[in-house]
N, C-alpha and C positions, 0 to 999 in steps of 0.2 A: 436591463436586466438578461443573463445568460442562465438558462436553465440546460444540464448538460444529464442527461443516463444512459448507462452503460451495464451492457447484460451480457454474460459467458452462455456460448452455447453448450451442446451436448453430445455425448455419446453413450448411444443406448445401448447396456451391457446384455439386457435381456427383458422381456416381453413387451415392444412395443406390439402396438396394435393392438393389443389387449385395452389399452386408455382409451378407446373411442368407445363413445356410448351409441347404441346398446349393447356393445359385445360382452361386457362384465355383467349386463342383467340374463342375457341369452346362457353367456357360458359360467355363469356364477363368478366369486370372489377370483380377481385377478390381480398380479403383481408386475409392476414395471421399474427397473432398477436402470438409473441414467447416472452419470458424472457430467458434473459443469467441467468446463474446460476455459482457457484464457483464450480462445479467439472469441473476440466479442460482436457483440452489435451494439450500435450507437447512435443515439439522439439529439441532436441540438437546438435549442429554442432559444431566438431571442430579438429584442426590439429592432425594429427597423425604422428610419424617418417618413415613410409615406406610409401615410394612416388607410389611405383605399385600397392597399394592396395585399396580398401573402404574398410571399416567394416560399417556393420548394426546393430543394436542391436533393438529388436522387446520386449522392456520388457516385455508387456502381455503375450508372449508366452514362456519368457525366451531364448531366440534365438538368436546366434550371428551368422552371415556372414562374413566372409571376401573374396573378391573376386577381381580377376584381372579383368575378363569378365562380365558385366552386364549382360548377356546371361545367366548367372548362375543364377541368381533371378527373372529372368523374368517370368517365369510360376509360380512361389510361391506366394500364396494368400498371404500372411501376408508381402510380400512386394512389392505388384504390385501399391500401393501409391508411393512408392518412385522411383520405375523403372519409371512409367510413369511420372512423377514429371521432373526426371533428362532427361528423352527426350524431355517433350514438353518445357522446359526452353533451352534445347542446353547443358546441363553439364552431356552428357552420356560419356564425356570423364575423368570427374570428379576422381580423386585418389588423397591415401595420408589425407584422412579425415574420422570419424568416426561420424554417423549418430545414435543417437539415439531416438527410441520414444514410448510414453508412455500415456494411458490413463487412468484417472481414474475410468471412469466408468465402471459397468462391460460390457463384452463384450457382443455387439448387444442391449445396452439397450433403444435404441427407441431413446435416450437423444441428436442425433447428432451427437455425439463422434467421429467417423469417418471420417465426414466434417470438424470437428472442427482441428483434426490432420492436413488434409491434408491443411488445411490452413496455419498453423504454418510449416508445409514440405516447404508450395512455398515459404511462406516471408521469412525462411533462407536461401532457393539454392538462391533467389533474390537478396542475401546479397553477394553472391559467381558470379554474372552473374551483371555488376556492368552496361553493356550496356542498359540490360532489367530492372535494377534495378529502374533507373533515367526514365524512360517510363511507367512504371506498378503505376496506381493506383488502389483503392480500389476495383473498379468495374471491373476492367481488372482480377484481382487477384479471385476476383469471378467469371468470366467466365470462368475462365483457369480449377479452383477447379471442378468448374461443368461439363466440357468437360473430363477432366480426370475419375471424378467419374462416369460418364455417361459409358467411355469407359470398366475400372475396371469392373463394375457391369452390363454393358451389357443391359442397361436400360436407361429408362428416370429419368432423376433426379428434385427437386426443388431446390430453392436457399435460401428457410429462414435459413438453418442451416449455411452457410457461413454467412448470415450478421448478426447474433445475435454474431458468433464467433470472427467478426470482430469488430463490434458496441458497443458489449454487451447490459444492458439495459432492458426495455421494447421496442419492435419494431412494430408498424403496417402498413406493407407493403404492399403496392397497386399494383397488376398486372394489366396491361393493353397493349393488343395489342403485340410489343416487346420493353418494357420497363420497370421499375418498379422505384417507390418512397418508399423512407423510413421515416416514420413520428414517432419520437420520444417522448416519453411519461415520462417527467423528472418531477415526484412526489414524492417525499420522503415519505408521507404519503400513499401513495399506493405501494409503493414497502415495507414499514413497515407490511402495513393490508396484502399483499399475502405472505409475510416470517411468520407472525402470525398465517395463515391459511391454508397454505398450508403442506401434507404433503408429502414426494416422497415413495415410495416402489418400489424394483428390485423384479417381480413375479418369477424367475429363469427360465422363458422359455424367449428362444432367439427369437425376432424379425427378420424377413426379410422384409425390406422394401421396397427391388427391386422388388420382384415378389409381392407383394400384391398394388404395386403404379401401375407395368404395367399390371395387371389385372381391376384393374379401369381405367386406359387409355385406354385401349383395347376398353372395353363394353362402353367408349363414342365415340370411332374412329368406333365402330360399331353400332352407333346410337341407342344404347339401353337404353330406354326412362327410364326404372326406374330409372337406374344409374344417369342419367343426372338430373331426378328431384330431385335424393337424393343429388348430390352434387348443385344444384341450391340452394335447401334447408339448406344446410351447409353455401352457400352464406351467405344467408340472415340472419342466426344468427351472422357470422361474422359482417354483418355491423350493428347487434344490438348490438353487443359487445364493438365494434367500437363505438359506440356514447355512451355506459353505461361506458366504464373503466374509464374514467375520472372524473366520480361521486364518485369512491372510495366503491362504493355499494358491500361489499364483497358478499352478500347473492343473488344478484341480477346478478354477473357475474358468480357465481357458478352455479346458476340455468341454463346459458347460454351455459354454458358449456356441463353440463348433457345433455341439449337437445342436444346439437353437437355430445355427443358422442352415443347416442341412435339412432341417424342416421348412423353415422361412420360404428359404429359395424356391421351393417345389408351391407356395401357393399359388402364384398362378406362372405362366411362360414368359412373363415380365421381370420376374422379382431378380433376375441374374441375366449374363449373355456369356457367348464362348470366350471372350477375352478375360470375362475377372474370373470367369470358372480357370482357365488357364492358369492366372495368376496366383489363385490360391493352392491350385495343385503342387505349384514350383516353391512357394514358401510353405507348404504343410510338414515337411520334414525339416522343417527350421523353426516350429511355434507350436503353443499348447492351444490356438483357438484363432479364430479370425471371423469376421463377417461386415457384410455392407451396413453401415449406420442407416438408420430412420428407416422409412417404407423399403427401400433398399431399391432395385433397378438403375441404382449409378449412384453418384456422389461419392461418396468419403470411407474408404476401407480403412477396417482397423486390425490390426493383427498383434497378438500378446504372443512374446518371442521371447530368449534367452540371447539369441543371436541376432542384434539389430545390425551390423555389418553385413551379412550374409542377404537378412532383408532387405535393407537399404540398396545393395546389390542389384537384385531383383526387383527392386521400384524404378530403379535406372534402366534397366534391360526393357520394360515395358512403357516406358518413358512417362511414368506416372510422375504426381508430384507429392513429396513429402508436405506434412503439416505440424512443424513444430508447436508442445501443448505443453503446459503444465494445467494440474487440477486447479479448478478456480473454489476456494472457499466461502469469498464473501458474496459472492450472488450481485443482485440489480442494486447500482450505486448510481443514487440521485446528489447531484450538486447546483447550488446557485449562485451566482456571482453576480453582483449588484454594481 
């Protein structure tokens, strides 16, 4: 039997970081808006003939592990998501299987790839634990993924990446107290408009979401007024984008995203760097808006523009890598071959 799961990564338009507990408790109701894209995370689990071993292939690192004892992979950075998933889903006894994982996105791209990958791992493993599979819903998978990733990263995590991975499309997520509500935007003309105007470019600088997010959260917990006021302004911009996005006004959408970035980049000194700022200065005259995806600090830049050719020339000048994409509406897909 071969079980395959594939999940989309995401672009966060506005309100990232606000999805991290306990920020939306302290700051009040918060909105995060993201878009799932067809840059995918993949997990394949299949039977092997050797019942005493578990094989694990990490394709992004070109590494294969064959183990009898899970403790052999416990401390390895690239296998921690698999190790913790097996433990929490009561599958640490699992042998006689091969687990393959692969992200299409560059490593530490800021596109939520590791979170989407974790969703595919959990979904596939649940197929092997039928007692859990029949009781787990999407919210259970999201909560489990959040717990695992927090444990692996040793920091607090948000939930927007998991939501995009499972549901696809354009998501408006309301975080309030201890719950979240997802509102889908099902407008084909808006999807087409975003695809026609957004360019993604990988900077070559790997981003570290856990470190940056923790610094922001710690500042809030320490009642650091400047950080709190900046996050409240991001809250306001997210609310404005929520009201605006259904109008399909790409110029105003871009302007709000640029406003959000101009605040976000000042949350810590590590949120941006000189090269990224010079790039944005160059594209500014050809764009409605831009920002770094995810927690920032590196990873992938996205630009909303009517002048894609001019922006592509600047991408080449800065030796960045364009990441072609379409918006993904299907979300997580799992298939089984007997």
